[in-house]
C-alpha positions in Angstrom: 40.1 -28.3 -82.0 38.6 -27.6 -78.4 39.8 -24.8 -75.9 42.3 -26.0 -73.7 42.3 -27.2 -70.4 43.7 -28.9 -67.8 40.5 -31.1 -66.6 41.1 -34.4 -67.4 38.7 -35.9 -70.2 37.9 -38.7 -68.1 37.0 -37.8 -64.6 36.1 -41.5 -63.5 39.6 -42.9 -64.6 41.2 -40.2 -62.6 38.9 -41.0 -60.0 40.1 -44.6 -60.3 43.8 -43.6 -60.4 43.6 -41.2 -57.3 42.1 -43.8 -55.2 44.5 -46.5 -55.9 47.5 -44.2 -54.9 45.7 -43.0 -51.9 45.7 -47.1 -50.8 49.0 -47.8 -51.9 50.0 -44.2 -50.0 48.4 -45.5 -46.7 49.5 -49.2 -47.5 53.6 -47.5 -47.6 52.3 -45.6 -44.1 50.9 -48.9 -42.7 54.1 -50.6 -43.3 56.5 -47.9 -41.7 57.7 -50.1 -38.7 59.2 -52.5 -41.3 62.2 -53.0 -44.0 64.9 -50.6 -43.7 65.0 -47.3 -42.8 66.7 -45.5 -45.2 67.3 -46.4 -48.8 69.1 -44.9 -51.7 67.7 -44.0 -54.9 68.5 -46.3 -57.4 70.5 -44.9 -60.4 68.2 -46.0 -63.1 65.4 -43.6 -60.9 68.1 -41.3 -60.8 68.4 -41.1 -64.4 64.8 -41.3 -64.9 64.4 -37.9 -63.5 66.7 -36.5 -65.3 65.0 -36.5 -68.3 64.3 -33.3 -70.6 61.4 -30.6 -69.8 58.4 -32.6 -71.2 56.3 -31.3 -74.1 53.4 -34.1 -74.0 51.8 -35.3 -71.0 51.3 -38.7 -69.7 48.0 -40.6 -68.5 47.0 -40.5 -65.2 47.7 -44.1 -64.5 51.1 -43.6 -65.7 51.6 -41.0 -63.7 49.8 -42.4 -60.9 52.9 -45.4 -60.6 55.4 -42.7 -61.3 54.5 -41.7 -58.1 53.7 -44.7 -56.5 57.3 -45.7 -57.2 59.0 -42.3 -55.2 57.6 -44.0 -52.0 60.3 -46.5 -50.9 63.1 -43.6 -51.2 62.0 -40.8 -48.5 64.7 -39.8 -45.7 63.6 -42.7 -43.7 61.9 -40.6 -41.0 58.6 -42.3 -40.7 60.3 -45.0 -39.5 60.7 -45.5 -35.6 64.6 -46.0 -36.0 65.2 -42.7 -37.7 67.1 -41.2 -34.9 69.2 -38.9 -37.0 68.1 -35.2 -37.2 64.9 -33.6 -35.8 62.2 -34.9 -38.0 58.7 -35.7 -37.4 57.8 -39.0 -37.9 54.3 -37.5 -39.8 51.0 -39.1 -39.6 48.3 -40.9 -41.6 45.5 -39.2 -41.1 47.7 -36.2 -42.0 47.1 -37.3 -46.2 43.5 -36.6 -45.7 43.8 -32.5 -44.8 46.6 -32.5 -47.9 43.7 -33.8 -50.4 41.1 -31.1 -49.5 44.0 -28.4 -49.3 45.2 -29.6 -53.0 41.5 -29.4 -54.1 41.0 -26.0 -52.9 43.9 -24.4 -53.7 43.6 -21.6 -51.8 46.0 -18.7 -51.3 45.8 -17.9 -47.8 47.8 -14.4 -48.4 44.6 -12.8 -47.4 41.0 -12.0 -48.8 37.5 -13.2 -47.0 37.4 -16.9 -47.4 36.9 -20.4 -45.4 41.1 -20.9 -45.3 41.9 -17.8 -43.6 39.6 -18.8 -40.5 41.4 -21.7 -40.4 44.3 -20.2 -39.9 42.7 -18.1 -37.1 41.4 -20.8 -34.8 44.9 -22.5 -35.3 46.6 -19.2 -34.0 44.2 -18.8 -31.3 44.8 -22.9 -30.4 48.9 -21.5 -30.2 48.2 -18.8 -28.3 46.0 -21.0 -26.1 48.9 -23.7 -25.8 52.0 -21.4 -25.3 50.5 -19.3 -22.9 50.9 -16.2 -25.0 47.6 -13.4 -24.6 44.8 -13.6 -26.7 46.0 -10.1 -28.5 49.2 -10.9 -30.0 50.5 -11.2 -33.3 50.8 -14.8 -35.1 51.4 -16.2 -38.4 51.6 -20.1 -39.9 54.8 -20.1 -41.6 57.2 -23.1 -43.4 58.7 -23.3 -39.9 61.4 -22.1 -37.1 64.3 -20.7 -39.8 61.2 -18.3 -41.1 59.5 -17.7 -37.9 63.0 -16.1 -36.4 63.6 -14.0 -39.4 59.8 -12.5 -38.5 60.4 -12.2 -35.1 63.5 -10.8 -35.2 63.0 -8.0 -37.9 60.2 -7.2 -35.7 62.4 -6.7 -32.5 64.9 -4.8 -35.0 62.6 -2.6 -36.3 61.0 -1.7 -33.1 64.6 -1.0 -31.3 65.4 1.5 -34.0 62.5 2.5 -34.9 60.0 1.4 -38.1 61.6 4.3 -40.3 64.3 1.2 -40.7 61.7 -0.2 -43.1 62.6 2.2 -45.7 65.8 3.7 -44.7 67.6 0.8 -43.4 69.0 0.4 -40.4 71.8 3.3 -40.9 74.5 3.0 -38.2 72.9 0.9 -35.7 74.7 -1.1 -34.0 72.8 -3.7 -33.0 74.0 -7.0 -30.9 72.3 -9.8 -29.3 72.8 -13.1 -27.8 72.1 -16.4 -28.1 73.8 -19.9 -26.2 76.7 -21.3 -27.8 74.2 -24.3 -28.9 72.3 -22.1 -30.4 70.4 -23.4 -34.0 72.5 -21.7 -37.2 68.6 -20.3 -38.2 69.1 -17.5 -35.7 72.7 -16.3 -36.9 71.1 -16.4 -40.2 68.6 -14.5 -39.8 71.1 -11.6 -38.0 72.7 -12.4 -41.8 69.7 -11.7 -43.9 68.3 -8.8 -41.8 71.7 -6.5 -42.6 72.9 -7.0 -39.3 75.4 -9.5 -40.1 75.9 -12.5 -38.4 78.8 -11.6 -36.1 76.6 -9.3 -34.8 74.8 -12.7 -32.7 77.3 -13.3 -29.8 77.5 -16.9 -28.9 77.4 -17.0 -25.1 79.2 -20.2 -23.4 77.3 -22.7 -21.9 77.5 -24.7 -18.9 78.6 -28.5 -18.1 74.5 -29.1 -19.2 74.9 -27.1 -22.4 72.5 -24.6 -21.0 73.5 -20.8 -21.6 75.4 -19.2 -18.8 73.4 -16.2 -17.7 76.5 -15.0 -15.7 78.8 -14.8 -18.9 75.3 -13.0 -20.9 75.4 -10.4 -18.0 78.7 -9.8 -18.6 78.9 -9.3 -22.8 76.1 -7.0 -22.2 77.9 -5.2 -20.3 81.0 -5.1 -22.3 78.9 -4.3 -26.0 77.3 -1.5 -24.2 80.6 -0.2 -22.8 82.1 -0.5 -26.4 79.4 1.7 -27.6 77.1 -1.2 -29.3 73.4 -1.6 -28.9 71.8 -4.5 -27.1 68.6 -5.3 -28.5 67.6 -9.1 -28.2 68.5 -12.3 -26.3 67.5 -15.7 -27.6 66.9 -18.1 -25.4 66.6 -22.3 -26.7 63.8 -24.8 -25.6 65.2 -27.6 -26.9 69.1 -27.3 -28.5 69.5 -30.0 -31.4 73.0 -31.4 -30.5 71.5 -32.3 -26.8 68.5 -31.3 -26.3 69.0 -28.8 -23.5 66.5 -26.1 -22.2 68.2 -23.0 -21.1 67.1 -21.4 -18.1 64.0 -19.3 -19.9 63.2 -17.7 -16.6 66.4 -16.4 -15.9 66.7 -14.8 -19.5 63.3 -13.3 -19.0 64.7 -11.5 -15.9 67.4 -10.4 -17.7 66.0 -9.3 -20.8 63.3 -7.1 -18.5 66.0 -5.5 -16.5 68.3 -4.5 -19.8 65.2 -3.3 -21.7 65.8 -6.7 -24.5 63.9 -8.0 -26.8 63.3 -11.8 -25.6 63.3 -14.4 -28.4 62.9 -18.4 -27.8 63.7 -21.1 -30.2 61.5 -23.4 -29.5 61.7 -25.2 -33.0 61.2 -28.9 -31.5 60.8 -28.1 -27.7 58.1 -26.0 -27.0 55.8 -27.9 -28.4 56.6 -30.4 -25.3 54.7 -27.6 -23.2 52.1 -31.0 -23.8 53.7 -33.0 -21.9 53.7 -33.2 -18.3 56.9 -34.5 -17.7 58.5 -31.5 -19.6 56.5 -28.8 -19.2 58.3 -27.5 -16.1 61.3 -26.7 -17.4 59.9 -24.5 -20.4 58.9 -22.1 -17.3 59.7 -18.6 -18.8 58.7 -18.8 -22.1 55.3 -17.6 -21.7 56.9 -14.5 -20.8 59.0 -14.1 -24.3 58.4 -11.1 -27.0 58.4 -13.9 -29.8 58.4 -17.4 -30.1 59.3 -19.8 -33.2 58.5 -23.6 -33.0 57.2 -26.4 -35.7 54.5 -28.1 -35.8 56.3 -30.7 -38.4 58.9 -31.9 -35.8 57.7 -33.6 -32.0 54.2 -32.5 -33.1 54.4 -34.8 -36.1 52.1 -32.6 -38.4 53.5 -33.3 -41.9 55.9 -31.5 -43.7 56.0 -28.3 -43.4 54.6 -26.3 -40.8 55.5 -23.9 -38.4 54.5 -20.6 -36.0 55.8 -17.4 -35.1 54.1 -15.4 -31.8 54.7 -12.4 -30.7 53.4 -10.7 -28.1 53.1 -7.0 -29.5 50.5 -7.4 -32.3 50.9 -3.5 -33.0 55.1 -4.0 -34.0 54.3 -7.1 -35.5 51.6 -5.5 -38.1 53.9 -2.4 -38.4 57.0 -4.2 -39.4 55.4 -6.1 -42.2 52.0 -4.1 -43.4 52.2 -2.4 -46.7 49.6 -2.9 -49.3 49.9 -1.4 -53.1 47.0 0.1 -54.9 45.6 -4.0 -55.7 45.6 -5.6 -52.4 43.2 -2.7 -50.6 41.4 -3.4 -47.8 37.9 -3.1 -48.0 35.0 -3.9 -45.0 32.7 -6.2 -47.4 33.3 -8.7 -50.7 36.1 -10.6 -51.1 38.7 -7.7 -49.7 37.4 -7.6 -46.5 38.9 -9.6 -43.3 41.6 -7.7 -42.6 44.5 -7.3 -41.3 45.4 -10.0 -43.8 48.2 -12.8 -42.9 50.0 -10.6 -45.8 50.7 -8.0 -42.8 52.2 -10.3 -40.4 55.3 -11.4 -43.0 56.7 -11.1 -46.2 54.6 -13.3 -47.9 51.9 -13.1 -50.3 51.4 -16.6 -52.0 50.8 -18.8 -49.0 49.5 -22.5 -48.8 46.9 -23.6 -47.0 49.5 -25.1 -44.4 47.2 -24.6 -41.6 44.7 -27.0 -42.5 46.8 -30.0 -41.6 47.6 -28.8 -38.4 43.6 -27.9 -37.5 43.2 -31.6 -38.8 46.4 -32.9 -36.5 45.3 -31.2 -33.7 40.9 -32.3 -34.1 42.0 -35.9 -34.8 44.7 -36.4 -32.0 43.7 -33.9 -29.4 46.7 -32.6 -27.2 46.5 -34.9 -24.4 47.9 -37.6 -26.7 50.2 -35.6 -28.4 51.7 -34.7 -25.2 51.6 -38.3 -24.1 54.0 -39.3 -27.2 56.3 -37.0 -26.3 56.5 -38.0 -22.6 57.2 -41.6 -24.1 60.1 -40.3 -26.1 61.8 -38.6 -23.0 61.1 -41.6 -20.5 62.9 -43.7 -23.6 66.0 -41.2 -23.7 66.2 -42.2 -20.1 66.0 -45.7 -20.7 68.9 -45.4 -23.8 71.0 -43.5 -21.7 70.9 -46.0 -18.6 71.3 -48.6 -21.3 74.8 -47.1 -22.5 75.9 -46.8 -18.6 75.8 -50.5 -18.1 76.9 -51.4 -21.6 81.3 -52.2 -21.4 82.8 -50.6 -24.5 80.1 -47.2 -24.9 80.2 -44.1 -23.2 77.5 -41.3 -22.6 78.7 -37.7 -24.0 76.3 -35.7 -23.0 73.4 -35.7 -19.9 70.0 -36.9 -21.5 67.8 -34.4 -20.1 65.0 -34.6 -22.7 64.6 -36.7 -26.3 68.3 -36.7 -27.6 70.8 -39.4 -26.6 74.8 -38.8 -27.5 76.9 -41.5 -27.1 80.2 -43.4 -28.9 81.5 -46.9 -29.2 84.8 -46.5 -26.9 87.0 -49.6 -26.5 89.9 -49.5 -24.4 93.2 -48.7 -26.8 91.5 -47.1 -29.6 93.6 -43.9 -30.6 90.9 -42.5 -33.1 87.2 -43.4 -32.2 86.4 -40.1 -33.8 87.0 -42.3 -37.0 85.8 -45.1 -35.8 82.4 -43.6 -34.5 81.4 -42.1 -37.9 82.1 -45.7 -39.6 79.8 -46.6 -37.7 77.3 -44.5 -38.1 77.3 -44.4 -41.6 77.6 -48.3 -41.8 74.1 -48.5 -39.7 72.5 -45.9 -42.0 73.6 -47.9 -45.1 72.9 -51.3 -43.9 69.1 -49.8 -43.5 69.3 -51.0 -40.0 69.2 -47.3 -37.8 70.0 -43.9 -38.9 71.4 -42.3 -36.4 73.3 -38.9 -36.5 76.7 -37.7 -35.8 77.8 -34.4 -34.3 80.6 -33.0 -32.3 80.6 -32.5 -28.6 83.7 -31.2 -26.4 85.8 -31.7 -29.7 84.7 -35.7 -29.6 82.9 -37.1 -32.7 78.9 -38.8 -31.1 76.6 -40.6 -32.3 73.7 -38.8 -32.0 70.0 -40.1 -31.2 67.2 -38.2 -31.6 63.9 -38.9 -30.3 61.1 -37.9 -31.9 58.9 -40.6 -33.4 55.6 -42.0 -32.3 56.1 -45.1 -33.7 59.8 -45.9 -31.9 59.5 -48.7 -28.9 62.4 -49.9 -26.6 63.5 -53.2 -29.0 64.0 -50.7 -31.6 66.8 -48.9 -29.4 68.0 -52.4 -27.7 68.8 -53.1 -31.8 70.4 -49.7 -32.4 73.0 -50.8 -29.2 73.4 -54.4 -30.2 74.1 -53.5 -33.8 76.4 -50.2 -32.7 78.5 -52.8 -30.5 78.9 -55.4 -33.9 79.7 -53.2 -36.1 82.1 -51.4 -33.6 83.7 -54.7 -33.5 84.2 -55.4 -36.9 85.4 -51.8 -37.6 88.2 -52.1 -35.1 91.3 -51.9 -36.1 93.5 -54.5 -36.3 
């Protein structure tokens, strides 16, 4: 019996099946504007996916068919009328770097190899794009949730001393501040870092859903007087509910006076610095001590790909660097190239995410990417105007960026919440569009997020027409 190997017995057959699967995948992307937005996975396929653990393998042609069968049943975010959550639409060119990344199978935890230099280049581009210093720390990560943990761990360790890595936070009573509209990943980071989610103080918002800086100053003063240690303030560049951008320059001023670490959650909004229209509203972001943002949202890099930048590179390094003997540094050979990415984050095993970011920026350039964001912002303004002009529809929040919140509100209906929730479910299940819901001022709103480079104004017109049609059908009699 020959020695076992995972290489194919017939490379030519693998090539044929791989080429065929590539064609089917590209066909799927080419037709992304057509058909239903979301299609639930059929019960028969659900049953097939509940099979026993396979003891023997299948042929590549059968595997290719099984893989291709999944293509119609994604969440729907490649379709131009996917409006629900802040998902990027991806891009067809993103298939190519994924092929190369799979063939290289590189571990970007460290060592001196080509993939590491691609990531270094991407990080240099990120520093330039966001206005951070050339010598700041940085890391490519899975997304803003991980980036936030890395940033706030660095902030925590620098405030209470890096001995906390071994001894824990002890009796330190650290508290931080974020807008009441801040993403839940910030509170989760406080939990995971041992600070407790209650240590994150939600700061009230103004009428435009941005942080109330007078309230922030008052809360910092009150906490300090109570014997607590304010250590961080988180500004939001694009809230997930309505797209609000906090007064980042104002927060930076307060952080400087109060000696607080200033972190910006820029999950999707930070990359809008490439948009001529949005860039002025992000003033102050370049002053942050740390910044977290995603490539897989408004920049449309395929999932998953995020970034953290930390101004104090030494603090970033001290918060994470610790090598066992088998990962000892060297000035020559494969163990050279120090410090390694593992010295700036918790993961030693890291995929080659940087390749698809690098390829995406090379393929499209920042000017085109910025233009697609500007168009989405203009589409949000168009949609808000259409809602204002449509009897029976009501705008629920200012459309200041790329998110529009509204509801179907005919006169004489008492339970608008239930009605609008039903409209959204019907829109999704019909395959026409996929908005989501949120709650603003205690009321359910239909939420339309525009982070899709395929969306057109006729898509928005269809959404409103179908909302009015379905709403009329569902009206209580």
